The first five atom37 places (N, CA, C, CB, O) and aatype in JSON, in Angstrom:
{
  "aatype": [12, 9, 10, 14, 16, 11, 1, 9, 15, 15, 15, 1, 15, 10, 10, 0, 19, 7, 7, 6, 9, 10, 11, 10, 10, 2, 1, 14, 11, 15, 9, 15, 10, 10, 17, 0, 6, 13, 11, 6, 0, 11, 7, 3, 1, 10, 2, 15, 4, 18, 9, 16, 18, 3, 17, 13, 9, 10, 15, 10, 3, 10, 10, 18, 9, 9, 1, 9, 9, 1, 9, 6, 15, 7, 1, 9, 15, 11, 10, 9],
  "atom_mask": [
    [1, 1, 1, 1, 1],
    [1, 1, 1, 1, 1],
    [1, 1, 1, 1, 1],
    [1, 1, 1, 1, 1],
    [1, 1, 1, 1, 1],
    [1, 1, 1, 1, 1],
    [1, 1, 1, 1, 1],
    [1, 1, 1, 1, 1],
    [1, 1, 1, 1, 1],
    [1, 1, 1, 1, 1],
    [1, 1, 1, 1, 1],
    [1, 1, 1, 1, 1],
    [1, 1, 1, 1, 1],
    [1, 1, 1, 1, 1],
    [1, 1, 1, 1, 1],
    [1, 1, 1, 1, 1],
    [1, 1, 1, 1, 1],
    [1, 1, 1, 0, 1],
    [1, 1, 1, 0, 1],
    [1, 1, 1, 1, 1],
    [1, 1, 1, 1, 1],
    [1, 1, 1, 1, 1],
    [1, 1, 1, 1, 1],
    [1, 1, 1, 1, 1],
    [1, 1, 1, 1, 1],
    [1, 1, 1, 1, 1],
    [1, 1, 1, 1, 1],
    [1, 1, 1, 1, 1],
    [1, 1, 1, 1, 1],
    [1, 1, 1, 1, 1],
    [1, 1, 1, 1, 1],
    [1, 1, 1, 1, 1],
    [1, 1, 1, 1, 1],
    [1, 1, 1, 1, 1],
    [1, 1, 1, 1, 1],
    [1, 1, 1, 1, 1],
    [1, 1, 1, 1, 1],
    [1, 1, 1, 1, 1],
    [1, 1, 1, 1, 1],
    [1, 1, 1, 1, 1],
    [1, 1, 1, 1, 1],
    [1, 1, 1, 1, 1],
    [1, 1, 1, 0, 1],
    [1, 1, 1, 1, 1],
    [1, 1, 1, 1, 1],
    [1, 1, 1, 1, 1],
    [1, 1, 1, 1, 1],
    [1, 1, 1, 1, 1],
    [1, 1, 1, 1, 1],
    [1, 1, 1, 1, 1],
    [1, 1, 1, 1, 1],
    [1, 1, 1, 1, 1],
    [1, 1, 1, 1, 1],
    [1, 1, 1, 1, 1],
    [1, 1, 1, 1, 1],
    [1, 1, 1, 1, 1],
    [1, 1, 1, 1, 1],
    [1, 1, 1, 1, 1],
    [1, 1, 1, 1, 1],
    [1, 1, 1, 1, 1],
    [1, 1, 1, 1, 1],
    [1, 1, 1, 1, 1],
    [1, 1, 1, 1, 1],
    [1, 1, 1, 1, 1],
    [1, 1, 1, 1, 1],
    [1, 1, 1, 1, 1],
    [1, 1, 1, 1, 1],
    [1, 1, 1, 1, 1],
    [1, 1, 1, 1, 1],
    [1, 1, 1, 1, 1],
    [1, 1, 1, 1, 1],
    [1, 1, 1, 1, 1],
    [1, 1, 1, 1, 1],
    [1, 1, 1, 0, 1],
    [1, 1, 1, 1, 1],
    [1, 1, 1, 1, 1],
    [1, 1, 1, 1, 1],
    [1, 1, 1, 1, 1],
    [1, 1, 1, 1, 1],
    [1, 1, 1, 1, 1]
  ],
  "atom_positions": [
    [[-5.05, 4.95, -8.5], [-4.61, 3.88, -7.63], [-3.54, 3.02, -8.34], [-5.8, 3.01, -7.2], [-2.47, 2.78, -7.78]],
    [[-3.84, 2.57, -9.53], [-2.85, 1.79, -10.26], [-1.75, 2.71, -10.77], [-3.5, 1.02, -11.43], [-0.57, 2.39, -10.69]],
    [[-2.16, 3.84, -11.3], [-1.23, 4.86, -11.78], [-1.23, 6.04, -10.81], [-1.61, 5.34, -13.22], [-2.18, 6.18, -10.03]],
    [[-0.22, 6.88, -10.84], [-0.2, 8.06, -9.96], [-1.35, 9.01, -10.31], [1.15, 8.8, -10.07], [-1.73, 9.14, -11.47]],
    [[-1.87, 9.67, -9.3], [-2.92, 10.68, -9.48], [-2.54, 11.9, -8.65], [-4.33, 10.13, -9.07], [-1.43, 11.99, -8.13]],
    [[-3.48, 12.83, -8.54], [-3.22, 13.99, -7.69], [-3.03, 13.59, -6.24], [-4.36, 15.0, -7.81], [-2.25, 14.21, -5.52]],
    [[-3.75, 12.57, -5.81], [-3.72, 12.18, -4.4], [-2.77, 11.01, -4.11], [-5.09, 11.81, -3.95], [-2.42, 10.77, -2.95]],
    [[-2.34, 10.29, -5.15], [-1.44, 9.16, -4.96], [-0.13, 9.48, -5.67], [-2.07, 7.83, -5.52], [-0.09, 9.66, -6.88]],
    [[0.95, 9.53, -4.9], [2.25, 9.88, -5.47], [2.74, 8.75, -6.38], [3.29, 10.15, -4.36], [2.26, 7.62, -6.32]],
    [[3.7, 9.08, -7.22], [4.23, 8.08, -8.15], [4.92, 6.94, -7.42], [5.21, 8.73, -9.12], [4.89, 5.81, -7.91]],
    [[5.52, 7.19, -6.27], [6.17, 6.12, -5.53], [5.19, 5.21, -4.8], [7.14, 6.71, -4.53], [5.56, 4.12, -4.36]],
    [[3.94, 5.66, -4.67], [2.93, 4.88, -3.96], [1.95, 4.18, -4.9], [2.17, 5.77, -3.01], [1.13, 3.38, -4.44]],
    [[2.01, 4.46, -6.2], [1.09, 3.81, -7.13], [1.34, 2.3, -7.13], [1.24, 4.39, -8.56], [2.44, 1.85, -6.84]],
    [[0.31, 1.54, -7.47], [0.44, 0.09, -7.43], [1.48, -0.41, -8.44], [-0.9, -0.56, -7.71], [2.16, -1.41, -8.18]],
    [[1.61, 0.27, -9.57], [2.63, -0.13, -10.54], [4.03, 0.09, -10.0], [2.44, 0.63, -11.84], [4.91, -0.75, -10.21]],
    [[4.25, 1.19, -9.32], [5.58, 1.46, -8.75], [5.92, 0.46, -7.65], [5.65, 2.89, -8.2], [7.04, -0.05, -7.59]],
    [[4.95, 0.18, -6.79], [5.17, -0.8, -5.72], [5.39, -2.18, -6.33], [3.97, -0.83, -4.73], [6.24, -2.94, -5.85]],
    [[4.63, -2.5, -7.37], [4.83, -3.77, -8.07], [6.22, -3.89, -8.67], [0.0, 0.0, 0.0], [6.82, -4.96, -8.64]],
    [[6.74, -2.8, -9.2], [8.1, -2.79, -9.73], [9.12, -3.06, -8.65], [0.0, 0.0, 0.0], [10.09, -3.79, -8.87]],
    [[8.92, -2.47, -7.48], [9.82, -2.73, -6.35], [9.76, -4.19, -5.93], [9.46, -1.82, -5.15], [10.78, -4.79, -5.59]],
    [[8.57, -4.76, -5.97], [8.41, -6.18, -5.61], [9.14, -7.06, -6.61], [6.91, -6.56, -5.56], [9.83, -8.0, -6.23]],
    [[9.0, -6.75, -7.9], [9.66, -7.55, -8.93], [11.18, -7.53, -8.8], [9.27, -7.05, -10.31], [11.84, -8.53, -9.1]],
    [[11.73, -6.42, -8.35], [13.18, -6.36, -8.12], [13.63, -7.36, -7.07], [13.58, -4.95, -7.7], [14.76, -7.85, -7.12]],
    [[12.75, -7.66, -6.12], [13.1, -8.57, -5.02], [12.88, -10.05, -5.36], [12.3, -8.21, -3.8], [13.32, -10.92, -4.62]],
    [[12.2, -10.33, -6.46], [11.85, -11.71, -6.81], [12.93, -12.36, -7.67], [10.51, -11.76, -7.53], [12.66, -12.71, -8.82]],
    [[14.12, -12.52, -7.14], [15.18, -13.2, -7.87], [15.08, -14.72, -7.76], [16.54, -12.73, -7.37], [15.74, -15.45, -8.49]],
    [[14.25, -15.18, -6.85], [13.94, -16.6, -6.66], [12.56, -16.68, -6.03], [15.04, -17.33, -5.76], [12.08, -15.69, -5.49]],
    [[11.89, -17.85, -6.08], [10.57, -17.97, -5.44], [10.65, -17.68, -3.94], [9.99, -19.36, -5.68], [11.55, -18.16, -3.25]],
    [[9.68, -16.9, -3.45], [9.67, -16.51, -2.04], [8.25, -16.55, -1.49], [10.27, -15.09, -1.86], [7.27, -16.42, -2.23]],
    [[8.15, -16.75, -0.18], [6.85, -16.68, 0.49], [6.44, -15.21, 0.62], [6.91, -17.37, 1.89], [7.27, -14.31, 0.52]],
    [[5.16, -14.99, 0.84], [4.67, -13.62, 0.97], [5.28, -12.94, 2.19], [3.13, -13.61, 1.08], [5.64, -11.76, 2.12]],
    [[5.41, -13.66, 3.28], [5.97, -13.04, 4.49], [7.43, -12.66, 4.3], [5.83, -13.99, 5.68], [7.85, -11.6, 4.76]],
    [[8.21, -13.5, 3.64], [9.61, -13.17, 3.36], [9.7, -11.98, 2.4], [10.35, -14.39, 2.78], [10.52, -11.09, 2.59]],
    [[8.85, -11.98, 1.39], [8.85, -10.88, 0.42], [8.47, -9.56, 1.09], [7.88, -11.18, -0.73], [9.06, -8.52, 0.79]],
    [[7.5, -9.59, 2.0], [7.09, -8.38, 2.73], [8.23, -7.89, 3.62], [5.82, -8.67, 3.6], [8.5, -6.69, 3.67]],
    [[8.9, -8.81, 4.3], [10.02, -8.42, 5.16], [11.15, -7.8, 4.34], [10.54, -9.65, 5.95], [11.73, -6.79, 4.74]],
    [[11.47, -8.39, 3.2], [12.51, -7.84, 2.33], [12.09, -6.51, 1.73], [12.85, -8.83, 1.22], [12.93, -5.62, 1.55]],
    [[10.81, -6.37, 1.42], [10.29, -5.11, 0.87], [10.44, -3.99, 1.9], [8.81, -5.26, 0.45], [10.9, -2.9, 1.57]],
    [[10.04, -4.27, 3.14], [10.18, -3.26, 4.2], [11.63, -2.89, 4.42], [9.56, -3.76, 5.51], [11.96, -1.72, 4.61]],
    [[12.52, -3.89, 4.4], [13.94, -3.63, 4.61], [14.52, -2.81, 3.45], [14.69, -4.96, 4.75], [15.33, -1.91, 3.67]],
    [[14.12, -3.13, 2.24], [14.63, -2.41, 1.07], [14.14, -0.97, 1.06], [14.2, -3.11, -0.21], [14.88, -0.06, 0.66]],
    [[12.91, -0.75, 1.5], [12.36, 0.6, 1.53], [12.96, 1.41, 2.67], [10.84, 0.55, 1.67], [13.15, 2.62, 2.53]],
    [[13.26, 0.76, 3.78], [13.87, 1.44, 4.94], [13.08, 2.65, 5.37], [0.0, 0.0, 0.0], [11.88, 2.56, 5.62]],
    [[13.75, 3.79, 5.47], [13.12, 5.03, 5.9], [12.11, 5.54, 4.88], [14.16, 6.09, 6.15], [11.19, 6.28, 5.24]],
    [[12.28, 5.15, 3.61], [11.34, 5.61, 2.59], [9.95, 5.03, 2.8], [11.84, 5.25, 1.21], [8.97, 5.58, 2.31]],
    [[9.85, 3.9, 3.54], [8.55, 3.28, 3.79], [7.64, 4.25, 4.54], [8.72, 1.98, 4.59], [6.45, 4.34, 4.22]],
    [[8.17, 4.96, 5.52], [7.36, 5.91, 6.27], [7.01, 7.13, 5.45], [8.08, 6.33, 7.53], [5.94, 7.71, 5.63]],
    [[7.9, 7.54, 4.55], [7.64, 8.75, 3.77], [6.57, 8.54, 2.71], [8.92, 9.23, 3.12], [5.82, 9.47, 2.4]],
    [[6.47, 7.33, 2.15], [5.44, 7.11, 1.14], [4.31, 6.22, 1.66], [6.05, 6.49, -0.12], [3.36, 5.95, 0.93]],
    [[4.4, 5.76, 2.9], [3.33, 5.07, 3.6], [2.75, 3.89, 2.83], [2.24, 6.04, 3.92], [1.61, 3.94, 2.36]],
    [[3.52, 2.83, 2.69], [3.05, 1.59, 2.06], [2.64, 0.63, 3.16], [4.15, 0.97, 1.13], [3.48, 0.2, 3.96]],
    [[1.38, 0.28, 3.21], [0.88, -0.66, 4.21], [0.89, -2.07, 3.63], [-0.55, -0.27, 4.68], [1.08, -2.26, 2.43]],
    [[0.68, -3.04, 4.49], [0.61, -4.43, 4.04], [-0.53, -4.61, 3.05], [0.43, -5.38, 5.24], [-0.39, -5.36, 2.08]],
    [[-1.66, -3.95, 3.29], [-2.81, -4.03, 2.37], [-2.42, -3.55, 0.98], [-4.0, -3.21, 2.91], [-2.78, -4.16, -0.02]],
    [[-1.69, -2.44, 0.92], [-1.26, -1.86, -0.36], [-0.28, -2.8, -1.05], [-0.61, -0.46, -0.14], [-0.3, -2.95, -2.27]],
    [[0.58, -3.43, -0.26], [1.54, -4.42, -0.76], [0.79, -5.59, -1.41], [2.45, -4.92, 0.38], [1.15, -6.02, -2.51]],
    [[-0.24, -6.09, -0.74], [-1.03, -7.21, -1.26], [-1.78, -6.79, -2.52], [-2.02, -7.72, -0.19], [-1.89, -7.58, -3.46]],
    [[-2.31, -5.57, -2.55], [-2.97, -5.08, -3.77], [-2.0, -5.06, -4.95], [-3.55, -3.68, -3.54], [-2.38, -5.36, -6.07]],
    [[-0.75, -4.7, -4.69], [0.26, -4.7, -5.75], [0.53, -6.13, -6.23], [1.57, -4.05, -5.24], [0.68, -6.36, -7.43]],
    [[0.59, -7.07, -5.3], [0.75, -8.47, -5.69], [-0.44, -8.95, -6.51], [0.92, -9.36, -4.46], [-0.28, -9.67, -7.49]],
    [[-1.65, -8.53, -6.11], [-2.85, -8.88, -6.88], [-2.76, -8.36, -8.31], [-4.1, -8.32, -6.19], [-3.08, -9.07, -9.26]],
    [[-2.33, -7.12, -8.46], [-2.2, -6.53, -9.78], [-1.19, -7.31, -10.62], [-1.77, -5.05, -9.67], [-1.45, -7.62, -11.78]],
    [[-0.04, -7.63, -10.05], [0.98, -8.4, -10.77], [0.46, -9.78, -11.17], [2.24, -8.54, -9.92], [0.8, -10.29, -12.24]],
    [[-0.34, -10.38, -10.31], [-0.92, -11.69, -10.61], [-1.96, -11.59, -11.73], [-1.56, -12.29, -9.35], [-2.0, -12.43, -12.63]],
    [[-2.79, -10.57, -11.66], [-3.85, -10.39, -12.66], [-3.27, -10.15, -14.05], [-4.76, -9.23, -12.27], [-3.81, -10.65, -15.04]],
    [[-2.19, -9.4, -14.13], [-1.59, -9.13, -15.44], [-0.53, -10.19, -15.8], [-0.97, -7.73, -15.46], [0.24, -10.0, -16.74]],
    [[-0.5, -11.27, -15.06], [0.31, -12.46, -15.31], [1.81, -12.2, -15.39], [-0.14, -13.08, -16.59], [2.49, -12.63, -16.31]],
    [[2.29, -11.48, -14.4], [3.72, -11.26, -14.27], [4.3, -12.16, -13.18], [4.03, -9.78, -13.97], [5.48, -12.51, -13.21]],
    [[3.45, -12.54, -12.21], [3.89, -13.46, -11.16], [2.92, -14.63, -11.09], [3.97, -12.73, -9.78], [1.81, -14.58, -11.61]],
    [[3.37, -15.68, -10.44], [2.5, -16.83, -10.17], [2.75, -17.3, -8.75], [2.76, -18.0, -11.19], [3.77, -16.98, -8.14]],
    [[1.79, -18.05, -8.23], [1.9, -18.59, -6.88], [1.79, -20.1, -6.96], [0.81, -17.99, -5.93], [0.78, -20.63, -7.43]],
    [[2.82, -20.78, -6.51], [2.83, -22.24, -6.48], [3.37, -22.7, -5.13], [3.68, -22.83, -7.65], [4.44, -22.26, -4.71]],
    [[2.65, -23.56, -4.48], [3.07, -24.13, -3.19], [3.39, -23.04, -2.17], [4.28, -25.03, -3.38], [4.33, -23.18, -1.38]],
    [[2.62, -21.97, -2.18], [2.81, -20.9, -1.21], [3.99, -19.99, -1.5], [0.0, 0.0, 0.0], [4.35, -19.17, -0.66]],
    [[4.59, -20.1, -2.67], [5.73, -19.27, -3.06], [5.38, -18.46, -4.3], [6.98, -20.15, -3.32], [4.69, -18.93, -5.21]],
    [[5.86, -17.23, -4.32], [5.63, -16.33, -5.44], [6.88, -16.3, -6.3], [5.25, -14.89, -4.95], [8.0, -16.19, -5.8]],
    [[6.66, -16.41, -7.61], [7.8, -16.32, -8.54], [7.39, -15.51, -9.76], [8.29, -17.74, -8.96], [6.21, -15.35, -10.06]],
    [[8.42, -14.99, -10.47], [8.19, -14.2, -11.68], [7.92, -15.14, -12.85], [9.41, -13.28, -11.99], [8.47, -16.24, -12.93]],
    [[7.06, -14.69, -13.76], [6.84, -15.43, -15.0], [7.69, -14.87, -16.13], [5.36, -15.41, -15.39], [7.93, -15.54, -17.13]],
    [[8.13, -13.65, -15.97], [8.94, -13.02, -17.04], [10.39, -12.94, -16.64], [8.41, -11.62, -17.38], [11.21, -12.44, -17.41]]
  ]
}
């Protein structure tokens, strides 16, 4: 789940999705704006690797747990 396995492709692992999220965090953003930008950035690839909102939130949880992002006043920002 966090890393790719036989059943989870490398583009769908939580670390890969987290990396895509970090690319979009050039300034503090709300979760809804970040999700909209993530879907737009993925475009047609979103359907091919099937990233749901739940999977997106799990990736944010992972980034928060390993202290790469923080949440202040409803906005997500990078710590690194």
